[in-house]
N, C-alpha and C positions, 0 to 999 in steps of 0.2 A: 734906932740906929745901931745899937750894940748887936741886936739880933741879926741885922743885915750884914754887919761886919763879920760875925761868926760864920754865917752862911757862905760869905765870899772866901773865907779861909778854908772851909771844908771843901768847897768846890775846887779851889786851887790845889789842895792836896790830892784830891781825886784825879784831877786833870794831869798833875805831875806824875802820879803813879801810873796813869794810863799811858803816858808818853814813855815812861821808863821801862814798862814791862816788855813791849816789843823790842826795845833796844837790848835788854838783858837776855831775852830769849834768843836774839840773833847772836849775841856774844857766846852763848852756851852751846850753840849748834856745833856738832862734831866733837864735842868734849866727851871722851870716854876713857875707860881704864880696862885693861886686860890683865890676867894673872897667869904667869907661867910657873911651873914647878921644877925643882931639881931634887931628886930624879924626875924625869919628865912625865911618867905615868901617874894618873890619880889613884892607882891601885897598887898597894905595896905590901910586901912581906919583908920586914927589915930586921937587921940584927940589933940587939940591945945597944943603946947609945947612939944609934943612927937618928938623924933628923931629916925632915923635908923642908926645903926652903921655898917659900912662896914670894915671888917678886912681882910688883905692880909695874905695868907698862902703860904710861899715860900718853894719850895723843889729844891734841887740841887744847883748848883752854888757855888761860894766861897764868904763867908762873908768878910767884912761888905757889907750890901746892902744899896742902896739909892732908895728912893721911890718918885714917882711923880704921883699923882692922877689927873684925868681930871679936878677936881675943883681947882687944884693948891696946895693941901695939900702935904706935904713931909714926913708924918708920916706913920707907918705901917698900921694905920687905919684912917678912916675919917667918918664924919657924914653927913646925908642928912636930911633936914628939910622939911616936907610936907607943901604945895603941891609941888610935883615934879614928872615929867614924862619924862624919857629919859634914856640914857646910862651913866654909870659912868665907866671910864677906869682907869687902873693902869699900870704903867711901872716901873719895878724893874731892877736896874743895879747892877751887882755884882762887886767884886774887880778886875776881869779880863776884865771888860767891856762888859760882856755878858748881853743881855737884854731879859727880859721875859715880856710878855704883856697879859692882859686879860681885859674883861669888863663885866658888868652886867647891865641888863635892870631893871629899878625901876619904879613902878607905885605907888605913895604915895599920897593919897587924905586926906584932912582934913575930920574929922568925919562929915557926912552929911546923910540926908535921902532924898530919891527920889522915885517916883512912876512911874512905866512904865506899859503899857497895849497896846493891839493891837486896831486898829481902825476899826475892822470888823463891818458889819451890822448884827444884830442878829435877830432870830425869837422870837416872843413874848414868854416869859417864860424861855428863855435862860439866862445864867449868864455870866458875864465877870470877868476874873481873873485880879486882881491888884497885882503887884509884887514889892517888895522892890528891887530897881535896884542898887546893890552894892555888893562888896565882903567884908564880915565882918568876924572877927575872931570868933572862937568858944566861946560860952558864951554870945553872943550878944542877947539882948531881943527886941521883937517887940510888939507894941500895936497899933492896928488899931481902928479907930472910930467905926468900926462894932463890936468890941469886940474881934476879932481874935488876937491871940498872936504868929502866925507863920509869916514867911517872905512873905506870900501872903494871899489874902482874895478874896471872890467872891461877886459880887454885881449884882442886877437884875434891877436896875433903875438908871437913871441919878441923880447926886447929888454931894454934896461936901463931900469929904472923907479926912481923915488925918491919918498920920502914925508917930509914935514916935519910934526912934531906939536908944537904950541905950547900951553903951559900956560895956564889961565885968567888973563887979565890980562897975558899976555905975559911972565910971570916968567922962563921958560926955555923952550927948544925943543931938539928933537933931530931929526936927519935921517939917514935910512938910504937907501942906494942899492944895488940888487941886480939882477943879470942873471937874468931869468926865462926858462926854456926851456919852450916849448910843444911837445908831441908830437902828431902828427895821424895818424889812420888814413887810408889811401887811400880816396878817394871813388869810388863807381861812376861810370863814364862810358858809359852805354848809348848804342848807336847803332841806330836803327830802319832796317831794310832791308825790301824787298819791293815790293808793288804801289804804284805812284805814279800810274798812270792807270787809271781804272775806267770801263768803258762800262756803259750801262744793261743790267741783267739779268745782269751778270757778278759773280762773287765774286773776292776777292783775299785776300791774307794779308800780315801785317806781323810781323816778328820783331825783338825787342830783344835786343841782346847782353848778356851778364852771366855771372857765375860760377855754378856749380852750387848754391851755398848762398844765392844772392840771391833776394829776393822781388820780384814784379812786380805793379804795379797800373796798369792802363790806364785811360784816360778813359772807356772803354766799360764799366768795372767788372770786366773780365776780370783774372785773376791768374796767367796763364801767360805764358811768354816769347813764344809765337806766338799770334796771334789771326786770326780770319777776319773780313773786312769785306765789305759788300755795297753800300756807297754811298760817294760821294766825301765829303771833309770833312777836318777837322783831327783828328789822333790824337796823343795824348801818352802817355807811360809814365813812371812813377816807379819806380826800382829801389832797394831797400834792402838793404844788405850785412849780413853776419852781425854786424858791429860796430855796426850801427845808423845808419850813414851813408847818405845818399841822393844819387841823381843822377837827372837827367831828360833826356828828348829828345822832340822834337815833329816830326811830318812832315805835309805837306799832300798829300792825295790828290786829284787833279783829275779832273773828269769828261771822259771821252772819248766819241767818237761815230763811227759808221760813215759814211764820206763817199763822194764821187763816184768816186774811183779804182776802186772795185769795178765800178761800172756802166761806166766808161770801158774797163776791160779787157774786159768782156763785149762792148761795142760794137765794140771793136777786133778781137776774135776773130771776130765775125760778118762784119766787113768783109773780113778776110783770107780767109774761106772762100768769098767770091764769086769 
């Protein structure tokens, strides 16, 4: 008898739980929590002393609600003090025991200035872009040692460069100074040799110096290191190295002509034969 009695109790508890689960599930439908931030963006560069306020927005469920943030706060809102990078979670429980959960990812940096650039090797005459590496709010001002006032500047030589970044309204600022090393490929230095005086009816040739892997482009359209010319004029060549750097040279070929000395020598020979 006692065994049967216990069995009936267990069955009753199971049946009661089975009846309550669908009811509880229905009560929890539509219960959710959102998180909004002030300032609104989840990515921040903030002045010392600034904080980010996270506020929970509950919809559905049955009040009163209890709150539990990932940092231990039990209020509807909480604050984050930079620097902070990570997730902040919130768990809200309503009067029926329903639970709503959410989390937000926060990247909050203290106000700072940083310079970033690539480490490429450049051709002589090229410029390198220096960039302010951070996400700043609208109204941020920039001042480079080059005089530029945008979030980037261009340089053409190695040297020490600085950047000052000021928060909107001048609340705080930060300055970074950095030595930037620029590396350069050697540039081709072609030299044109060959015919410099060309008489009518004659052909000549011009040759540009360069390395075996260099590419040549003459003002005549030829793309070999040596070209044949048949008229006076200005000739130029651009040489491109395997690294993509260019060099150029120009030569002036002047017009020549046959002159009197040929006839003079002939006349002199005739005089001597008499």
